[in-house]
N, C-alpha and C positions, 0 to 999 in steps of 0.2 A: 517606369514614375515616378519621379520625386513628388512626397508627399511636403507641405508647409507645415513649421514645425508647431506652429499656431493650430495648427488643425489637429494634430494628433491627442490621440484621447487617454494616451498614458505618457506624463513626462519621462524623462531618464529616470528623476529622483524619485516618481512614484513607481515604476517598475523595479529600481533599488528597492523600497520601501517595502513591497509587496514581495519580492525576492529573496531576501536576505532573511527575514524572519521564517519563513516556509524553509531556507534550508539549514539553518539553524534548529528548528525544530524536528524536520528530519535526523539533525541528527543526535539531538536528545532522546527521541523514540530507539536509534539503534543504540546508544551508550545504556539503555534502560534494558536490551535484550544482552548487549555484553555483559551488565553488572548478573544481570540474573543467569547467564551461563557461569561464569566466572565463581559466582555465591554458592551453588548448586554443585559446580565441582567439587568440591567439600565433601561431597557424599559419593563421589566416585562418578565414573563412564558410566556407569548405567543409568543413574538421577540425571547427568548430562542429556543422554539418548531418551530417555523418557517424557523430560520437559521438549526437548525440542520436536518430536512427533506430535506430542499436541497444540505446539506452540503452530505448527504447518494448519490446524484445523483452527484456529483462533485467526490466523494472518488469512483465513478463509472467511471467517466472520468478518476479517475488519475490512477487507478489499470488499465482500460484496458490499457492505451498508455503505462504503465509501464510492462506490459504485452508486449505489441507487439515493446519494447527496449529490451525486455529480450530474445527477440528471434534474436536482430542484436547483442547482449552482446555475446552469444553462439556462435554465427555464427562468430565472430570477436576473441573470448578468444579460439576456436578451430582452428582456423588459427594461431594465435599468439603460439599457444602450438606446433604446425605444423613448426614455424619457418616461415611462409610466410607473411610477414610484411604489402606489398602492398595488396593482396587481404584482410587483416584485415583492412586496410581502405578504401579501394574500399566498403567494407561493411558497416562499417562505414557512407562513405556518402548514401549509398544506405538506410538505417536507414532513415536518415536526411528524405531525399526525401520522402521518401512513408511515416511517419510519418506525415510528415507538410501538404500533402493533403490530404490524411486522417482524419486529425484534423478538417480542414477547412469544408467540408462535414459535418463533427459530429454536428460541431458548428451550421449549419443550420437547421440541421435537429433538436437539442435540444431545438434550439430556438421555432421550427413551433409546437413542442410537447408540449409547455410549461403549455397550459390547462389540456391536458390531463396528465402530469403529477402531479401537482398541485391538482386538483379537483377530479382527480379519482383512479390515482397512491397511493397519499397520503392517502386514504380513504376520511371515515367526518370526515373534521378539520374545526375548529372555524372560523368563519370568519375573527376576528382577526388576528390566525393564519396564513391564507390563504393569508392575505393582509402582513404579514412581509415577509413568504414564496416570495410572487410574487418581493417584492421590491429587496432582496436580489437576487434571480435567474436573475432578468435582466442583474445585473450587473457582477456576478460572471463568467455567461456562458459565456461572452466574454472571460474568459481569459483560455478556452479550450484550442486554439491553442498553449498559449505559457506553458502549461500543459506540451502538448504532446512535443514541442524543449524541454524543461526542462528534462523532463525522457529520450529522446532518449540521448544528450547528455553525460548525468550523468552515462548513462550506459555503456556510454563507456569510461567515466575515469576509472569507476570503472573496466572494464575489463584492463585497464592499469596498476591495484593496484594503481592507484592515488586517493581516497577518499577525501582525504585534498582539493582537488578542489570543490567539493561539498559541502563539509564542511562549506567552507567560505563562499561561497554562501548562503547556509542558514541560515549564519550567519547575513548576509547583509539581506535577506529576512526577517528576523524576526526584524530588525533595522526597518524595512520599515513600516511593520506591526504593531508594537505595537506601533511607533510616530505617525501612520495615525491614528490606530483606538483611541490613547487618544485627538489626535489632535481635531479630527473631531467628537468624540461623546463625548467627554467632552469638547473640546473647543468653539464646532460651534453645539452642540446639533443636530446632524443630524441623531442619532441612528442606523437602521438598518445598512442604506445605507454610514455609516460613519465606518462599521465592511467590507463591503463588497470592498468599491474603495482600500482599501490599499491590501487591497487581491490579486486584479486586479492586480496592480501595481507592486507589490512585483515579482510576476510572472512572466509579462510584461520584469521586469528590468533582473531576472536570467537565462529568456530564450538566449536575447542578449548576457549575459556577456560569457555563456558556447558556443555560437553559435561561437562567436569572438574567446574564445579561442583555441576549435577548430580547425580553421584555418590556425593555426600555423604548420606547416608541416614538423616543425623539433619534432615533438611529434610521440611517438610511432604506436599511431593512431592518424588519423585526418581526416579531410573532404574536399576533393576536392575546392577551392577557381574559384568559377564559378558561376553566374546567371543564367545559364543554365539548368533544373534540367532534366536529362536525366534516365529515370529506364531502369536499368538491370533487365529485369526480373528472368531470371537466378539466380541472388543473391539474389534476392524478395522473389524469390519462396523459400528458401534456408533458410533463415528469418522466413519467413511466417510459416517453417514448426514447428517452436517452438513458434514462435508469435498468432499463430491462437489459436491453441488448448490454451494455455498461456492465451490467448486475453478470447475466451470465457470462459474459469473456471473462472477468476479471472470476469469476466462480471457477469455470473452465481452465483456466490458467491455474489457479489452485489445487482443485482436484488432480489434475495432471502430474502436479508436484507432489501429490501426495501418495497418486498411485505408484510414480517413481520411489518414493519411499521406500517401498516394499524390497524392490529390486536393491535399494541400497542397504537396505537390510540383512538382505540375503549375504554379502560380504563379509557379515558380522559387526560386532561392536563396535572395534577400533572404525570401519566403515563411518558408519551411524555418527560417529564424534566426530569423524574430521568434515565430512560432509553439516554437520553442525554448525561446527566453528565458522568452517567454508561459506557457510551461508550468512553469518554473522558481518564476517569481513567484505563478503562481495556488496550485501547492502553497505557498510559504509561506503564504499565505492558509487553507488550509481547514486547515492542520497542526494545530491545536487541535481540531476536530471529527476528525480520522483518531485522535487519541489517545485524544479522548471514546469514540470510536466500540471502542475498545479495551478500554476502563476497563469499557462498559457489557456486553462480552464476559463477560467479569471477573464484574461484579456480576450480573446479570441473570440468568448461570447457577446461580449461586450459591442465589438467590432459588427459583429453581425446584427446585432439588435440596431445598432444604426445605418444599416446595409452599405457599410465601406470596406466593399472588398479588396480595395489595397492596401489600408491598415491591418487586413485579415492578413496579407502576405510579406508586408513590412515588418510587422512583431512576431510571426508564424517564424522568418529569414534570423533574426536575432535570437529569438530565444532558442532556440536549434544552436547556434553557432555558440551561443554561452553554456550549454549542454553540454557539448563537445570538449569545451575547456577546461569547464569544473570537474567535470568524469576525467576527464585525464590527470588533473590534476591531483585528485583524490585518491586515481590508483595510484598514481604510482607514489606517494604518499604512502599507502598503505602496503606497499609492495616493500617501501624499503624498511617498514617496522616489522615486516614479518618476524625475523628474528626474536622480537620484543612480546609481539604477540603470541608466539610460542612459549617461551617460560611464562608466559601471565596464565596459558591454558591446561599448562604439565600434560600433555598429550604422550601418548607412547608413541615412542620412533616411529612407528611405523603409521599411525595417526597423521605425523609432523610431515613428511615423505609426502602422503596424498595431499595436504593443505597447499602445500608449498607448490605441486606441478599444479592443482586447480585454479588457484589466487594467479599464478602468473598468465593461464591460458585469460581466465577473469580477466586480466586485467589490459591485455591486450584487444579483446573481445568489446569489452561495452566502451572504450574510449572512440572506437570504430565506429562500429556501428547500433547501440543503446539509443538514444537519441533518435535517430527515425524507426526505428524498434517502437518505443514507448511515447516520447513528446509529440512527433507528429501525430499517433493516433489522436491522442487530447486535443490537439489542435481539430484535429476534425470532429470528433466527438462534439465540441464547440460550438459548430457549424451547425450541429443535430445528423451530422452522416454519422448516425451510432451502428446502424447494423453492418453494414461495410466493414467496420472494424471487428465486428465481433465474428463474423463471417470469415475474416482473415485470420484473425486471430485462434480461433477455436479448430479452424482445418491445421492451421500449420501446430499449433500444441499437438495434437492428437498424429499427425502423420511424420513430423520432425521431430519434437522434441522428445515422444513417449520411444515412439516408434523406431527412432537412430537408439534411442538409450540400448534398447531391449537389444538391437539388432548389434553394436557395437561391444558391449557386456557378455552377450549370451554368446555371441558368433565369432568375435574378434578377443576376446578374454582381456579387454582391456580394462575392467575395473570400476570402482565407485569413480573415476576419471569422463568415463563415459557417457554419465549423465549432462558433466556441461561440457563435454564437447558437442554432444544432442541439442544445448542450448545454443550455445554458438552459431550450428545449423538453422535451428528454427527460428532468430533473430534476423539471420541474412536475409531469411525469405520475405518474412514478416515485414524489414526495410524498405525491401523490393515493392512487391506490392504497396505497402503506404506511399510511396514517392508517388508511383507509375497512377494512384488514387488525388494523389492533389494535383497533379500538372493535367490531369484532366478537365478539372474544375468543376466535375459535377456535382461536390457539395457546397454550392452555391445558390441552391433552390431546395433547402433543407431545412431549414430554419422556423422552428416548433413554437414561434410565439408572429 
């Protein structure tokens, strides 16, 4: 069915203005990670390994709160699609309230679990690696509430179709990080702590700015100007209908990666370093897809709120095609620049060989199947069909990514590359199941408002 252009909820220009700033923002986030890795590399592979291990826990926090924020974004977006702006703003306020309270509780728990995380969860690591991990952990864990608030605010702005704001804040965060890293590490010789402090400061600044901007009552979506936090449990339940399954899915995904880190650690420091560098380069390749997944949430939720399923199909197809093209381009560029990255990171020859093998495999896999594995479920969640994506992703993670990784590593002796081969198996299963679910049409009766 052909849709008349004047009836489209998002023009090509509106999509462009939503997607491009999101891609730039994701690119800047990767650049921060790369700069941190390069700067801390001055202290040696042990420092790189320690920071990368803790970053996996921080990514777990980021993903969990981004997932919860998605719940608020879907609810607010569906209200906007129904042209109920006041309820959309109320959903935004409730998201910020709930995310603040939960993040403070989680921060306390994370600090209490520090010994378990470093000495048990990460597996058997060298004392020097553990020392660097401990220093980095103490500082960046304090940024968890700021991560939560920023993610909540960013999701609200994306729902409005205004991703330019979060892009500008990302630029500021990068400046703080880069200047701070250079000043504290190279200027004051602070090592691992010198990388951690700017990360904490940049996240705090970003959170404060985005909340101040959302207090503007003239915005399409805004939060209430009050110091009294009063939860509307009816609205919170709507948010959690998407947020909890999405949060569990993201958390299980990251927990699985952390579990696999124990396997990576067993191959030695060179493997940890190779895996850490590969993670950064792999993230660079898929960052357009991450941005398009965020865009899909904003676009599809509005279409569902308007009750227009044909536009859901139209935009879903369009966004996934763009994702394949953009990821393919980034994968090619990253692969061609591998010699440059190897010189920058200064890895051992053994680690370099592993990085080249891993990125070659990842370049092919992410171009072919990543959009169906991750952008398509973003569209399903935006319709309200969040439970099925959680079930599929959780099963696939434990059965394929983790199970296959240990099988390939322990019984076939493949080494650290086994983790990445298992990832491709996981993606293939996810993509197949999400495609089946999408074409079944069962998502059409899952709206949350």
